[in-house]
BADO-376100 format. One line per 3 residues: number of its first residue (from 1); their letters; for each residue x, y, z of C-alpha. Coordinates in Angstrom, 2 decimals. Example, Ala and Ser with C-alpha at 12.3 -4.5 7.8 and 13.67 -1.06 7.14 Angstrom:
1	as	12.30 -4.50 7.80; 13.67 -1.06 7.14 .
END
This chain:
1	mal	-9.00 2.34 -18.29; -10.55 0.99 -15.25; -8.79 -1.93 -13.55 .
4	rvl	-10.76 -5.08 -12.74; -8.93 -7.89 -11.30; -10.46 -11.13 -12.59 .
7	aaa	-11.54 -13.77 -10.20; -10.92 -17.48 -10.56; -13.82 -19.61 -9.74 .
10	alg	-14.31 -20.52 -6.15; -10.97 -19.55 -4.91; -10.29 -19.86 -1.29 .
13	gga	-7.22 -18.66 0.39; -5.74 -22.03 0.51; -6.24 -22.62 -3.16 .
16	lvl	-4.30 -19.52 -4.20; -1.16 -19.90 -6.34; 1.23 -16.94 -5.84 .
19	tpy	3.54 -16.92 -8.77; 6.70 -15.70 -7.09; 6.14 -17.91 -4.00 .
22	gpv	4.11 -20.96 -4.88; 0.78 -22.56 -3.63; -0.51 -20.99 -0.43 .
25	sel	-1.38 -24.49 0.73; 2.35 -25.57 0.54; 3.29 -22.34 2.04 .
28	lqk	0.98 -22.93 5.04; 2.59 -26.39 5.59; 6.15 -24.69 5.90 .
31	nke	5.11 -22.69 9.07; 2.15 -24.39 10.53; 2.16 -22.48 13.98 .
34	qaw	3.43 -19.27 12.57; 3.37 -16.92 9.54; 5.11 -17.75 6.43 .
37	fgd	6.89 -14.75 4.82; 8.30 -14.27 1.37; 9.82 -11.36 -0.58 .
40	hse	10.52 -10.75 -4.15; 12.58 -7.96 -5.60; 12.95 -6.77 -9.17 .
43	aif	14.90 -3.54 -10.63; 12.59 -0.90 -8.95; 10.32 -2.80 -6.43 .
46	tdl	10.07 -5.15 -3.42; 7.00 -7.15 -2.64; 6.46 -8.86 0.57 .
49	arv	3.98 -11.63 1.10; 2.61 -12.94 4.22; 0.36 -16.26 4.82 .
52	qkf	-1.01 -17.53 8.06; -4.04 -19.77 9.26; -5.80 -19.52 12.56 .
55	stp	-8.62 -21.77 13.99; -11.96 -20.35 15.21; -14.58 -22.07 17.54 .
58	gik	-17.43 -22.19 14.99; -18.86 -20.74 11.94; -19.99 -17.65 13.47 .
61	ece	-16.37 -16.65 14.70; -14.92 -17.72 11.31; -17.37 -15.45 9.25 .
64	aav	-16.64 -12.67 12.03; -12.99 -12.72 11.03; -13.80 -12.32 7.42 .
67	qrt	-15.96 -9.29 8.41; -13.03 -7.74 10.23; -10.76 -7.95 7.25 .
70	yql	-13.55 -6.27 5.00; -13.64 -3.55 7.78; -10.06 -2.93 8.29 .
73	efg	-9.16 0.74 8.67; -6.29 2.62 7.09; -7.32 6.31 7.91 .
76	pyf	-10.12 8.88 7.82; -12.15 9.37 4.74; -10.66 11.93 2.38 .
79	dpa	-12.93 14.08 0.16; -10.95 15.38 -2.95; -13.48 18.13 -3.46 .
82	spn	-13.13 19.25 0.35; -9.83 17.84 1.75; -9.23 17.62 5.43 .
85	wns	-5.48 17.38 6.06; -5.79 16.65 9.92; -4.22 13.09 9.63 .
88	wsp	-1.31 14.72 8.23; -0.44 16.58 11.20; 1.64 17.31 13.21 .
91	wae	4.47 18.17 10.59; 7.89 17.58 11.79; 10.60 20.43 11.43 .
94	qdl	12.42 18.24 8.98; 9.33 17.98 6.62; 8.53 21.65 6.83 .
97	dai	12.16 22.61 6.02; 11.83 20.24 3.05; 8.80 22.09 1.66 .
100	hdc	10.42 25.51 2.49; 13.47 24.71 0.71; 11.95 23.34 -2.39 .
103	ekf	13.68 25.78 -4.91; 14.59 23.40 -7.78; 13.72 20.11 -9.09 .
106	pcn	14.30 17.29 -7.72; 12.86 18.49 -4.36; 12.92 16.89 -0.98 .
109	fkl	9.24 16.24 -1.30; 7.38 14.10 -3.77; 6.54 16.21 -6.62 .
112	nqa	7.19 16.31 -10.41; 9.26 18.94 -12.20; 6.05 21.14 -13.05 .
115	evs	4.74 20.93 -9.52; 8.29 22.01 -8.11; 8.18 25.04 -10.26 .
118	qvs	4.70 25.92 -8.80; 5.88 25.55 -5.26; 9.25 27.54 -5.74 .
121	avk	7.37 30.44 -7.29; 5.51 31.27 -4.09; 6.95 32.48 -0.77 .
124	eek	8.42 29.99 1.80; 5.57 30.44 4.23; 3.03 29.75 1.46 .
127	rkd	4.69 26.50 0.12; 2.93 24.08 2.39; -0.34 25.37 1.19 .
130	kll	0.71 25.21 -2.46; 1.90 21.50 -1.77; -1.27 20.52 -0.44 .
133	elv	-3.11 22.36 -3.35; -1.13 20.29 -5.70; -1.77 16.90 -3.87 .
136	kar	-5.51 17.90 -4.00; -5.23 18.18 -7.84; -3.49 15.04 -8.22 .
139	iqa	-6.30 13.25 -6.21; -8.97 14.88 -8.24; -7.31 13.81 -11.60 .
142	yrk	-6.75 10.38 -10.26; -10.47 10.09 -9.46; -11.41 10.83 -12.96 .
145	tqr	-8.66 8.84 -14.78; -7.21 6.57 -12.08; -3.80 7.53 -13.49 .
148	rme	-0.87 7.77 -10.92; 1.43 10.52 -11.95; 5.17 10.49 -11.91 .
151	yef	7.31 12.28 -9.33; 11.12 12.62 -9.84; 11.61 9.97 -12.26 .
154	pgd	10.09 9.92 -15.70; 7.06 7.53 -16.47; 4.13 6.78 -14.27 .
157	pld	4.47 4.46 -11.32; 3.85 0.55 -11.67; 0.44 -0.53 -10.71 .
160	pwk	0.49 -2.74 -7.76; -2.94 -4.14 -8.42; -1.89 -5.33 -11.81 .
163	wfg	0.99 -7.18 -10.28; -1.19 -8.59 -7.75; -3.63 -10.08 -10.29 .
166	dsg	-0.80 -11.25 -12.52; 0.88 -12.94 -9.69; -2.03 -14.79 -8.19 .
169	fka	-3.51 -12.62 -5.55; -7.03 -13.11 -6.62; -10.35 -13.10 -5.20 .
172	kip	-13.86 -14.52 -5.96; -15.29 -11.03 -5.95; -13.70 -8.68 -8.48 .
175	isd	-12.48 -5.10 -7.53; -14.85 -2.17 -7.71; -14.14 0.44 -10.46 .
178	tps	-14.95 3.27 -8.13; -12.08 4.76 -5.99; -12.59 5.34 -2.48 .
181	fvs	-10.08 7.65 -0.63; -8.55 7.86 3.01; -5.65 9.96 4.19 .
184	rkl	-2.93 8.83 6.68; 0.45 9.69 8.14; 2.38 6.39 8.58 .
187	nla	5.44 5.91 10.71; 6.60 2.75 9.30; 9.86 2.72 11.19 .
190	pgk	9.70 5.46 13.85; 12.94 7.08 14.62; 14.57 5.59 11.54 .
193	mra	12.47 6.98 8.67; 10.50 10.14 8.12; 6.78 9.83 8.36 .
196	irq	5.04 8.79 5.30; 2.03 10.88 4.21; -0.39 9.19 1.88 .
199	ild	-3.71 9.49 0.04; -4.90 5.91 -0.51; -7.57 4.36 -2.79 .
202	vrr	-8.99 1.58 -0.64; -11.60 -0.74 -2.19; -13.33 -3.68 -0.47 .
205	ats	-15.28 -6.83 -1.50; -16.81 -9.47 0.69; -19.24 -12.43 0.86 .
208	ade	-19.94 -14.62 3.93; -16.74 -16.53 3.71; -14.33 -14.43 2.00 .
211	atv	-13.10 -10.68 2.12; -10.55 -8.71 0.14; -9.03 -5.33 0.58 .
214	wir	-7.22 -3.58 -2.32; -5.12 -0.55 -1.45; -3.29 1.58 -4.03 .
217	day	-1.53 4.96 -3.36; -2.90 8.08 -5.33; -0.06 10.14 -3.48 .
220	tah	2.84 9.19 -1.28; 5.40 11.47 0.17; 8.98 10.17 0.83 .
223	yfd	10.83 6.87 -0.18; 8.19 5.31 -2.29; 7.01 6.12 -5.86 .
226	gwg	4.17 3.46 -5.48; 2.57 1.56 -2.80; 0.04 -1.18 -2.90 .
229	ewh	-1.57 -3.49 -0.39; -3.73 -6.61 -0.65; -5.43 -8.17 2.34 .
232	haa	-7.47 -11.43 2.00; -9.17 -13.74 4.51; -11.14 -16.91 3.57 .
235	cdt	-13.13 -18.90 5.94; -13.25 -22.75 5.54; -17.06 -23.37 6.51 .
238	ktf	-16.40 -27.01 7.30; -13.24 -26.64 9.60; -13.82 -22.98 10.79 .
241	qvt	-10.16 -22.21 9.88; -9.43 -18.80 8.45; -6.48 -18.30 5.82 .
244	vvq	-5.05 -14.89 5.60; -3.03 -14.01 2.61; -1.31 -10.38 2.42 .
247	slf	0.97 -8.69 0.17; 2.69 -5.29 0.39; 4.11 -3.98 -2.91 .
250	lev	6.59 -1.01 -2.81; 8.03 0.95 -5.76; 11.26 2.39 -4.18 .
253	dly	12.75 5.60 -5.48; 16.28 4.81 -4.23; 16.21 1.68 -6.34 .
256	kkk	16.15 3.93 -9.49; 19.11 6.17 -8.51; 22.52 5.74 -10.13 .
259	dvf	24.91 7.72 -7.87; 27.47 5.98 -5.76; 25.76 6.84 -2.39 .
262	srl	22.38 5.27 -3.70; 24.04 2.13 -4.88; 25.79 1.76 -1.65 .
265	skg	22.46 2.39 0.34; 20.18 0.05 -1.48; 21.18 -2.99 0.37 .
268	rlk	20.48 -1.56 3.88; 17.38 0.09 2.67; 16.15 -3.28 1.30 .
271	sgi	16.66 -5.10 4.51; 14.92 -2.08 6.39; 11.99 -2.32 4.07 .
274	eey	11.76 -6.16 4.65; 12.00 -5.59 8.37; 9.48 -3.03 8.83 .
277	grr	7.22 -4.00 6.00; 6.94 -7.31 7.75; 5.93 -5.77 11.18 .
280	yld	3.34 -3.66 9.26; 1.77 -6.70 7.72; 1.83 -8.56 11.29 .
283	giy	-0.07 -5.46 12.47; -2.81 -5.74 9.92; -2.96 -9.49 10.73 .
286	ski	-3.36 -9.00 14.38; -6.51 -6.88 13.63; -7.94 -9.69 11.69 .
289	lk	-7.09 -12.24 14.30; -8.24 -9.98 17.26 .
END
């Protein structure tokens, strides 16, 4: 069923109440000159939140910041009927090895059991093409049903947009029902984590004084079974201040593993996610601030 995030009447950035963190107005008071950051983790996910306000000279500049939020770029357009995979290149030797060595489930690339069987059934040199074919099929199915399918672990990934809506990340204008895709290769932690290849569903809404961008992965390779983003900017037309509220929601595959090595690694991975996730949100904020 198509998701719609219900809008609270006349919600501005400062009026939002974020259930795990508190009212945005209070969060802004804690760090008046810098960004406020928060993190919230449960059994299989971590959410990072960022709140900051900046001043502009006048209404024109204030509204321009809102439009920069609406126009944020996350990758080139992806057409599920005729996909272009250029943004996923170049492929590191480690990634190609993971595909070529995909012989049994679970594989070192994000696939479910049926997909691994299809990859392992073809020759090594053809496995990358088979992987891309399977990702294309996932996106085509998602476009029709908006269902995000499982990978290694049973059960569909959590819906970050539902979590955002339930947790107070809301906008005056509701989310569109129509998917819009981009592709990207994201180096979240260069030299420390493998590049993350994604097909993202990016939806946008704007008015003169407010803009919101919702992001949800339709496919992610490596580390995360689910990825979601929420970027929101509201212009106060009296003070010409812009309040920016952001969230990054990550469903982490390692959190679900029960072996000793995984249990010992969870704390270090969580710290890394918090560090590099905050840097990621800082980078998006800098594009809004400009």
